[in-house]
mmCIF file of the N, C-alpha and C atoms, coordinates in Angstrom:
data_MODEL
# 
_entry.id   MODEL 
# 
loop_
_atom_site.group_PDB 
_atom_site.id 
_atom_site.type_symbol 
_atom_site.label_atom_id 
_atom_site.label_alt_id 
_atom_site.label_comp_id 
_atom_site.label_asym_id 
_atom_site.label_entity_id 
_atom_site.label_seq_id 
_atom_site.pdbx_PDB_ins_code 
_atom_site.Cartn_x 
_atom_site.Cartn_y 
_atom_site.Cartn_z 
_atom_site.occupancy 
_atom_site.B_iso_or_equiv 
_atom_site.pdbx_formal_charge 
_atom_site.auth_seq_id 
_atom_site.auth_comp_id 
_atom_site.auth_asym_id 
_atom_site.auth_atom_id 
_atom_site.pdbx_PDB_model_num 
ATOM 1   N N  . MET A 1 1  ? 22.359  -2.035 15.381  1.00 0.00 ? 1  MET A N  1 
ATOM 2   C CA . MET A 1 1  ? 21.099  -2.742 15.574  1.00 0.00 ? 1  MET A CA 1 
ATOM 3   C C  . MET A 1 1  ? 21.063  -3.403 16.947  1.00 0.00 ? 1  MET A C  1 
ATOM 4   N N  . MET A 1 2  ? 22.172  -3.983 17.341  1.00 0.00 ? 2  MET A N  1 
ATOM 5   C CA . MET A 1 2  ? 22.221  -4.644 18.648  1.00 0.00 ? 2  MET A CA 1 
ATOM 6   C C  . MET A 1 2  ? 22.067  -3.633 19.778  1.00 0.00 ? 2  MET A C  1 
ATOM 7   N N  . ALA A 1 3  ? 22.559  -2.406 19.573  1.00 0.00 ? 3  ALA A N  1 
ATOM 8   C CA . ALA A 1 3  ? 22.425  -1.382 20.604  1.00 0.00 ? 3  ALA A CA 1 
ATOM 9   C C  . ALA A 1 3  ? 20.958  -1.043 20.829  1.00 0.00 ? 3  ALA A C  1 
ATOM 10  N N  . ILE A 1 4  ? 20.185  -1.022 19.750  1.00 0.00 ? 4  ILE A N  1 
ATOM 11  C CA . ILE A 1 4  ? 18.751  -0.738 19.872  1.00 0.00 ? 4  ILE A CA 1 
ATOM 12  C C  . ILE A 1 4  ? 18.060  -1.854 20.635  1.00 0.00 ? 4  ILE A C  1 
ATOM 13  N N  . ILE A 1 5  ? 18.391  -3.091 20.288  1.00 0.00 ? 5  ILE A N  1 
ATOM 14  C CA . ILE A 1 5  ? 17.778  -4.240 20.963  1.00 0.00 ? 5  ILE A CA 1 
ATOM 15  C C  . ILE A 1 5  ? 18.176  -4.270 22.430  1.00 0.00 ? 5  ILE A C  1 
ATOM 16  N N  . ASP A 1 6  ? 19.459  -3.987 22.721  1.00 0.00 ? 6  ASP A N  1 
ATOM 17  C CA . ASP A 1 6  ? 19.902  -3.951 24.115  1.00 0.00 ? 6  ASP A CA 1 
ATOM 18  C C  . ASP A 1 6  ? 19.197  -2.836 24.883  1.00 0.00 ? 6  ASP A C  1 
ATOM 19  N N  . GLY A 1 7  ? 19.004  -1.686 24.243  1.00 0.00 ? 7  GLY A N  1 
ATOM 20  C CA . GLY A 1 7  ? 18.300  -0.582 24.890  1.00 0.00 ? 7  GLY A CA 1 
ATOM 21  C C  . GLY A 1 7  ? 16.854  -0.926 25.188  1.00 0.00 ? 7  GLY A C  1 
ATOM 22  N N  . MET A 1 8  ? 16.202  -1.598 24.243  1.00 0.00 ? 8  MET A N  1 
ATOM 23  C CA . MET A 1 8  ? 14.810  -2.002 24.471  1.00 0.00 ? 8  MET A CA 1 
ATOM 24  C C  . MET A 1 8  ? 14.724  -3.030 25.593  1.00 0.00 ? 8  MET A C  1 
ATOM 25  N N  . ARG A 1 9  ? 15.644  -3.972 25.604  1.00 0.00 ? 9  ARG A N  1 
ATOM 26  C CA . ARG A 1 9  ? 15.652  -4.988 26.661  1.00 0.00 ? 9  ARG A CA 1 
ATOM 27  C C  . ARG A 1 9  ? 15.874  -4.340 28.023  1.00 0.00 ? 9  ARG A C  1 
ATOM 28  N N  . SER A 1 10 ? 16.773  -3.367 28.082  1.00 0.00 ? 10 SER A N  1 
ATOM 29  C CA . SER A 1 10 ? 17.035  -2.650 29.327  1.00 0.00 ? 10 SER A CA 1 
ATOM 30  C C  . SER A 1 10 ? 15.803  -1.878 29.778  1.00 0.00 ? 10 SER A C  1 
ATOM 31  N N  . MET A 1 11 ? 15.112  -1.239 28.835  1.00 0.00 ? 11 MET A N  1 
ATOM 32  C CA . MET A 1 11 ? 13.913  -0.481 29.177  1.00 0.00 ? 11 MET A CA 1 
ATOM 33  C C  . MET A 1 11 ? 12.832  -1.407 29.716  1.00 0.00 ? 11 MET A C  1 
ATOM 34  N N  . LEU A 1 12 ? 12.641  -2.556 29.061  1.00 0.00 ? 12 LEU A N  1 
ATOM 35  C CA . LEU A 1 12 ? 11.568  -3.459 29.469  1.00 0.00 ? 12 LEU A CA 1 
ATOM 36  C C  . LEU A 1 12 ? 11.853  -4.112 30.813  1.00 0.00 ? 12 LEU A C  1 
ATOM 37  N N  . THR A 1 13 ? 13.111  -4.359 31.136  1.00 0.00 ? 13 THR A N  1 
ATOM 38  C CA . THR A 1 13 ? 13.412  -4.996 32.420  1.00 0.00 ? 13 THR A CA 1 
ATOM 39  C C  . THR A 1 13 ? 13.579  -3.970 33.533  1.00 0.00 ? 13 THR A C  1 
ATOM 40  N N  . GLY A 1 14 ? 14.214  -2.850 33.249  1.00 0.00 ? 14 GLY A N  1 
ATOM 41  C CA . GLY A 1 14 ? 14.469  -1.850 34.279  1.00 0.00 ? 14 GLY A CA 1 
ATOM 42  C C  . GLY A 1 14 ? 13.302  -0.918 34.528  1.00 0.00 ? 14 GLY A C  1 
ATOM 43  N N  . HIS A 1 15 ? 12.536  -0.638 33.508  1.00 0.00 ? 15 HIS A N  1 
ATOM 44  C CA . HIS A 1 15 ? 11.404  0.287  33.613  1.00 0.00 ? 15 HIS A CA 1 
ATOM 45  C C  . HIS A 1 15 ? 10.200  -0.377 32.961  1.00 0.00 ? 15 HIS A C  1 
ATOM 46  N N  . TRP A 1 16 ? 9.731   -1.443 33.552  1.00 0.00 ? 16 TRP A N  1 
ATOM 47  C CA . TRP A 1 16 ? 8.698   -2.276 32.928  1.00 0.00 ? 16 TRP A CA 1 
ATOM 48  C C  . TRP A 1 16 ? 7.417   -1.503 32.656  1.00 0.00 ? 16 TRP A C  1 
ATOM 49  N N  . PHE A 1 17 ? 7.031   -0.591 33.556  1.00 0.00 ? 17 PHE A N  1 
ATOM 50  C CA . PHE A 1 17 ? 5.784   0.149  33.362  1.00 0.00 ? 17 PHE A CA 1 
ATOM 51  C C  . PHE A 1 17 ? 5.851   1.004  32.100  1.00 0.00 ? 17 PHE A C  1 
ATOM 52  N N  . TRP A 1 18 ? 6.940   1.780  31.966  1.00 0.00 ? 18 TRP A N  1 
ATOM 53  C CA . TRP A 1 18 ? 7.059   2.664  30.807  1.00 0.00 ? 18 TRP A CA 1 
ATOM 54  C C  . TRP A 1 18 ? 7.286   1.871  29.528  1.00 0.00 ? 18 TRP A C  1 
ATOM 55  N N  . GLY A 1 19 ? 7.944   0.743  29.642  1.00 0.00 ? 19 GLY A N  1 
ATOM 56  C CA . GLY A 1 19 ? 8.097   -0.126 28.478  1.00 0.00 ? 19 GLY A CA 1 
ATOM 57  C C  . GLY A 1 19 ? 6.758   -0.660 28.010  1.00 0.00 ? 19 GLY A C  1 
ATOM 58  N N  . ALA A 1 20 ? 5.920   -1.074 28.972  1.00 0.00 ? 20 ALA A N  1 
ATOM 59  C CA . ALA A 1 20 ? 4.589   -1.586 28.628  1.00 0.00 ? 20 ALA A CA 1 
ATOM 60  C C  . ALA A 1 20 ? 3.727   -0.478 28.025  1.00 0.00 ? 20 ALA A C  1 
ATOM 61  N N  . VAL A 1 21 ? 3.786   0.717  28.603  1.00 0.00 ? 21 VAL A N  1 
ATOM 62  C CA . VAL A 1 21 ? 3.011   1.845  28.072  1.00 0.00 ? 21 VAL A CA 1 
ATOM 63  C C  . VAL A 1 21 ? 3.462   2.161  26.643  1.00 0.00 ? 21 VAL A C  1 
ATOM 64  N N  . THR A 1 22 ? 4.754   2.146  26.407  1.00 0.00 ? 22 THR A N  1 
ATOM 65  C CA . THR A 1 22 ? 5.280   2.409  25.064  1.00 0.00 ? 22 THR A CA 1 
ATOM 66  C C  . THR A 1 22 ? 4.794   1.367  24.067  1.00 0.00 ? 22 THR A C  1 
ATOM 67  N N  . LEU A 1 23 ? 4.862   0.091  24.438  1.00 0.00 ? 23 LEU A N  1 
ATOM 68  C CA . LEU A 1 23 ? 4.410   -0.972 23.538  1.00 0.00 ? 23 LEU A CA 1 
ATOM 69  C C  . LEU A 1 23 ? 2.915   -0.882 23.261  1.00 0.00 ? 23 LEU A C  1 
ATOM 70  N N  . VAL A 1 24 ? 2.125   -0.557 24.281  1.00 0.00 ? 24 VAL A N  1 
ATOM 71  C CA . VAL A 1 24 ? 0.680   -0.402 24.085  1.00 0.00 ? 24 VAL A CA 1 
ATOM 72  C C  . VAL A 1 24 ? 0.399   0.767  23.142  1.00 0.00 ? 24 VAL A C  1 
ATOM 73  N N  . CYS A 1 25 ? 1.088   1.877  23.332  1.00 0.00 ? 25 CYS A N  1 
ATOM 74  C CA . CYS A 1 25 ? 0.878   3.046  22.463  1.00 0.00 ? 25 CYS A CA 1 
ATOM 75  C C  . CYS A 1 25 ? 1.289   2.752  21.025  1.00 0.00 ? 25 CYS A C  1 
ATOM 76  N N  . LEU A 1 26 ? 2.403   2.072  20.836  1.00 0.00 ? 26 LEU A N  1 
ATOM 77  C CA . LEU A 1 26 ? 2.836   1.725  19.478  1.00 0.00 ? 26 LEU A CA 1 
ATOM 78  C C  . LEU A 1 26 ? 1.850   0.781  18.811  1.00 0.00 ? 26 LEU A C  1 
ATOM 79  N N  . THR A 1 27 ? 1.333   -0.174 19.565  1.00 0.00 ? 27 THR A N  1 
ATOM 80  C CA . THR A 1 27 ? 0.344   -1.102 19.021  1.00 0.00 ? 27 THR A CA 1 
ATOM 81  C C  . THR A 1 27 ? -0.928  -0.362 18.642  1.00 0.00 ? 27 THR A C  1 
ATOM 82  N N  . TRP A 1 28 ? -1.408  0.517  19.524  1.00 0.00 ? 28 TRP A N  1 
ATOM 83  C CA . TRP A 1 28 ? -2.623  1.291  19.253  1.00 0.00 ? 28 TRP A CA 1 
ATOM 84  C C  . TRP A 1 28 ? -2.430  2.170  18.018  1.00 0.00 ? 28 TRP A C  1 
ATOM 85  N N  . TYR A 1 29 ? -1.308  2.880  17.953  1.00 0.00 ? 29 TYR A N  1 
ATOM 86  C CA . TYR A 1 29 ? -1.048  3.780  16.825  1.00 0.00 ? 29 TYR A CA 1 
ATOM 87  C C  . TYR A 1 29 ? -0.981  3.000  15.514  1.00 0.00 ? 29 TYR A C  1 
ATOM 88  N N  . SER A 1 30 ? -0.304  1.864  15.535  1.00 0.00 ? 30 SER A N  1 
ATOM 89  C CA . SER A 1 30 ? -0.199  1.043  14.322  1.00 0.00 ? 30 SER A CA 1 
ATOM 90  C C  . SER A 1 30 ? -1.564  0.543  13.879  1.00 0.00 ? 30 SER A C  1 
ATOM 91  N N  . THR A 1 31 ? -2.379  0.112  14.832  1.00 0.00 ? 31 THR A N  1 
ATOM 92  C CA . THR A 1 31 ? -3.713  -0.387 14.510  1.00 0.00 ? 31 THR A CA 1 
ATOM 93  C C  . THR A 1 31 ? -4.572  0.708  13.893  1.00 0.00 ? 31 THR A C  1 
ATOM 94  N N  . VAL A 1 32 ? -4.563  1.887  14.492  1.00 0.00 ? 32 VAL A N  1 
ATOM 95  C CA . VAL A 1 32 ? -5.355  3.003  13.971  1.00 0.00 ? 32 VAL A CA 1 
ATOM 96  C C  . VAL A 1 32 ? -4.857  3.408  12.582  1.00 0.00 ? 32 VAL A C  1 
ATOM 97  N N  . THR A 1 33 ? -3.551  3.428  12.392  1.00 0.00 ? 33 THR A N  1 
ATOM 98  C CA . THR A 1 33 ? -2.988  3.806  11.099  1.00 0.00 ? 33 THR A CA 1 
ATOM 99  C C  . THR A 1 33 ? -3.416  2.838  10.006  1.00 0.00 ? 33 THR A C  1 
ATOM 100 N N  . VAL A 1 34 ? -3.345  1.542  10.279  1.00 0.00 ? 34 VAL A N  1 
ATOM 101 C CA . VAL A 1 34 ? -3.749  0.539  9.288   1.00 0.00 ? 34 VAL A CA 1 
ATOM 102 C C  . VAL A 1 34 ? -5.246  0.640  9.016   1.00 0.00 ? 34 VAL A C  1 
ATOM 103 N N  . TYR A 1 35 ? -6.054  0.820  10.066  1.00 0.00 ? 35 TYR A N  1 
ATOM 104 C CA . TYR A 1 35 ? -7.508  0.932  9.907   1.00 0.00 ? 35 TYR A CA 1 
ATOM 105 C C  . TYR A 1 35 ? -7.872  2.130  9.029   1.00 0.00 ? 35 TYR A C  1 
ATOM 106 N N  . VAL A 1 36 ? -7.273  3.275  9.311   1.00 0.00 ? 36 VAL A N  1 
ATOM 107 C CA . VAL A 1 36 ? -7.566  4.489  8.542   1.00 0.00 ? 36 VAL A CA 1 
ATOM 108 C C  . VAL A 1 36 ? -7.107  4.328  7.094   1.00 0.00 ? 36 VAL A C  1 
ATOM 109 N N  . ALA A 1 37 ? -5.968  3.690  6.880   1.00 0.00 ? 37 ALA A N  1 
ATOM 110 C CA . ALA A 1 37 ? -5.476  3.486  5.514   1.00 0.00 ? 37 ALA A CA 1 
ATOM 111 C C  . ALA A 1 37 ? -6.423  2.596  4.723   1.00 0.00 ? 37 ALA A C  1 
ATOM 112 N N  . ILE A 1 38 ? -6.908  1.528  5.338   1.00 0.00 ? 38 ILE A N  1 
ATOM 113 C CA . ILE A 1 38 ? -7.820  0.613  4.644   1.00 0.00 ? 38 ILE A CA 1 
ATOM 114 C C  . ILE A 1 38 ? -9.148  1.293  4.352   1.00 0.00 ? 38 ILE A C  1 
ATOM 115 N N  . LYS A 1 39 ? -9.728  1.950  5.355   1.00 0.00 ? 39 LYS A N  1 
ATOM 116 C CA . LYS A 1 39 ? -11.009 2.634  5.145   1.00 0.00 ? 39 LYS A CA 1 
ATOM 117 C C  . LYS A 1 39 ? -10.857 3.782  4.149   1.00 0.00 ? 39 LYS A C  1 
ATOM 118 N N  . GLY A 1 40 ? -9.760  4.511  4.212   1.00 0.00 ? 40 GLY A N  1 
ATOM 119 C CA . GLY A 1 40 ? -9.530  5.612  3.280   1.00 0.00 ? 40 GLY A CA 1 
ATOM 120 C C  . GLY A 1 40 ? -9.395  5.129  1.850   1.00 0.00 ? 40 GLY A C  1 
ATOM 121 N N  . ALA A 1 41 ? -8.710  4.012  1.654   1.00 0.00 ? 41 ALA A N  1 
ATOM 122 C CA . ALA A 1 41 ? -8.571  3.458  0.303   1.00 0.00 ? 41 ALA A CA 1 
ATOM 123 C C  . ALA A 1 41 ? -9.936  3.061  -0.250  1.00 0.00 ? 41 ALA A C  1 
ATOM 124 N N  . GLY A 1 42 ? -10.786 2.483  0.597   1.00 0.00 ? 42 GLY A N  1 
ATOM 125 C CA . GLY A 1 42 ? -12.140 2.131  0.154   1.00 0.00 ? 42 GLY A CA 1 
ATOM 126 C C  . GLY A 1 42 ? -12.958 3.361  -0.194  1.00 0.00 ? 42 GLY A C  1 
ATOM 127 N N  . ASP A 1 43 ? -12.842 4.404  0.622   1.00 0.00 ? 43 ASP A N  1 
ATOM 128 C CA . ASP A 1 43 ? -13.567 5.649  0.340   1.00 0.00 ? 43 ASP A CA 1 
ATOM 129 C C  . ASP A 1 43 ? -13.109 6.275  -0.976  1.00 0.00 ? 43 ASP A C  1 
ATOM 130 N N  . ILE A 1 44 ? -11.817 6.293  -1.210  1.00 0.00 ? 44 ILE A N  1 
ATOM 131 C CA . ILE A 1 44 ? -11.294 6.870  -2.451  1.00 0.00 ? 44 ILE A CA 1 
ATOM 132 C C  . ILE A 1 44 ? -11.760 6.052  -3.648  1.00 0.00 ? 44 ILE A C  1 
ATOM 133 N N  . ARG A 1 45 ? -11.757 4.725  -3.519  1.00 0.00 ? 45 ARG A N  1 
ATOM 134 C CA . ARG A 1 45 ? -12.215 3.860  -4.608  1.00 0.00 ? 45 ARG A CA 1 
ATOM 135 C C  . ARG A 1 45 ? -13.679 4.145  -4.942  1.00 0.00 ? 45 ARG A C  1 
ATOM 136 N N  . ARG A 1 46 ? -14.538 4.266  -3.903  1.00 0.00 ? 46 ARG A N  1 
ATOM 137 C CA . ARG A 1 46 ? -15.953 4.570  -4.138  1.00 0.00 ? 46 ARG A CA 1 
ATOM 138 C C  . ARG A 1 46 ? -16.129 5.955  -4.752  1.00 0.00 ? 46 ARG A C  1 
ATOM 139 N N  . MET A 1 47 ? -15.366 6.933  -4.285  1.00 0.00 ? 47 MET A N  1 
ATOM 140 C CA . MET A 1 47 ? -15.464 8.282  -4.825  1.00 0.00 ? 47 MET A CA 1 
ATOM 141 C C  . MET A 1 47 ? -15.093 8.297  -6.306  1.00 0.00 ? 47 MET A C  1 
ATOM 142 N N  . LEU A 1 48 ? -14.007 7.625  -6.656  1.00 0.00 ? 48 LEU A N  1 
ATOM 143 C CA . LEU A 1 48 ? -13.591 7.595  -8.057  1.00 0.00 ? 48 LEU A CA 1 
ATOM 144 C C  . LEU A 1 48 ? -14.604 6.860  -8.925  1.00 0.00 ? 48 LEU A C  1 
ATOM 145 N N  . ARG A 1 49 ? -15.220 5.800  -8.392  1.00 0.00 ? 49 ARG A N  1 
ATOM 146 C CA . ARG A 1 49 ? -16.239 5.078  -9.154  1.00 0.00 ? 49 ARG A CA 1 
ATOM 147 C C  . ARG A 1 49 ? -17.439 5.979  -9.414  1.00 0.00 ? 49 ARG A C  1 
ATOM 148 N N  . ARG A 1 50 ? -17.895 6.720  -8.385  1.00 0.00 ? 50 ARG A N  1 
ATOM 149 C CA . ARG A 1 50 ? -19.035 7.632  -8.565  1.00 0.00 ? 50 ARG A CA 1 
ATOM 150 C C  . ARG A 1 50 ? -18.706 8.742  -9.546  1.00 0.00 ? 50 ARG A C  1 
ATOM 151 N N  . LEU A 1 51 ? -17.500 9.283  -9.468  1.00 0.00 ? 51 LEU A N  1 
ATOM 152 C CA . LEU A 1 51 ? -17.105 10.333 -10.408 1.00 0.00 ? 51 LEU A CA 1 
ATOM 153 C C  . LEU A 1 51 ? -17.060 9.801  -11.834 1.00 0.00 ? 51 LEU A C  1 
ATOM 154 N N  . SER A 1 52 ? -16.569 8.596  -11.998 1.00 0.00 ? 52 SER A N  1 
ATOM 155 C CA . SER A 1 52 ? -16.519 7.989  -13.329 1.00 0.00 ? 52 SER A CA 1 
ATOM 156 C C  . SER A 1 52 ? -17.927 7.759  -13.873 1.00 0.00 ? 52 SER A C  1 
ATOM 157 N N  . GLU A 1 53 ? -18.830 7.272  -13.029 1.00 0.00 ? 53 GLU A N  1 
ATOM 158 C CA . GLU A 1 53 ? -20.214 7.051  -13.458 1.00 0.00 ? 53 GLU A CA 1 
ATOM 159 C C  . GLU A 1 53 ? -20.896 8.366  -13.808 1.00 0.00 ? 53 GLU A C  1 
ATOM 160 N N  . ALA A 1 54 ? -20.659 9.406  -13.004 1.00 0.00 ? 54 ALA A N  1 
ATOM 161 C CA . ALA A 1 54 ? -21.260 10.711 -13.274 1.00 0.00 ? 54 ALA A CA 1 
ATOM 162 C C  . ALA A 1 54 ? -20.713 11.294 -14.573 1.00 0.00 ? 54 ALA A C  1 
ATOM 163 N N  . ASN A 1 55 ? -19.452 11.063 -14.844 1.00 0.00 ? 55 ASN A N  1 
ATOM 164 C CA . ASN A 1 55 ? -18.843 11.566 -16.077 1.00 0.00 ? 55 ASN A CA 1 
ATOM 165 C C  . ASN A 1 55 ? -19.417 10.848 -17.298 1.00 0.00 ? 55 ASN A C  1 
ATOM 166 N N  . GLU A 1 56 ? -19.675 9.558  -17.164 1.00 0.00 ? 56 GLU A N  1 
ATOM 167 C CA . GLU A 1 56 ? -20.257 8.799  -18.275 1.00 0.00 ? 56 GLU A CA 1 
ATOM 168 C C  . GLU A 1 56 ? -21.690 9.231  -18.565 1.00 0.00 ? 56 GLU A C  1 
ATOM 169 N N  . GLU A 1 57 ? -22.416 9.662  -17.523 1.00 0.00 ? 57 GLU A N  1 
ATOM 170 C CA . GLU A 1 57 ? -23.798 10.108 -17.703 1.00 0.00 ? 57 GLU A CA 1 
ATOM 171 C C  . GLU A 1 57 ? -23.858 11.529 -18.248 1.00 0.00 ? 57 GLU A C  1 
ATOM 172 N N  . GLY A 1 58 ? -22.733 12.214 -18.271 1.00 0.00 ? 58 GLY A N  1 
ATOM 173 C CA . GLY A 1 58 ? -22.684 13.561 -18.825 1.00 0.00 ? 58 GLY A CA 1 
ATOM 174 C C  . GLY A 1 58 ? -23.063 14.642 -17.836 1.00 0.00 ? 58 GLY A C  1 
ATOM 175 N N  . ARG A 1 59 ? -22.963 14.381 -16.571 1.00 0.00 ? 59 ARG A N  1 
ATOM 176 C CA . ARG A 1 59 ? -23.286 15.406 -15.572 1.00 0.00 ? 59 ARG A CA 1 
ATOM 177 C C  . ARG A 1 59 ? -22.175 16.381 -15.411 1.00 0.00 ? 59 ARG A C  1 
# 
């Protein structure tokens, strides 16, 4: 674990530009992943509710 932290510290101090680009990309990817997961869960919930209602109506 310490080797990973030391490697990250070395990257951020020795290659600050690429370290910053990496952190920005990881932040962007994480944000998009969480957003899609939340919106997808809502879409699935609505779809299942509509299917349940349609099944109760006998369609």
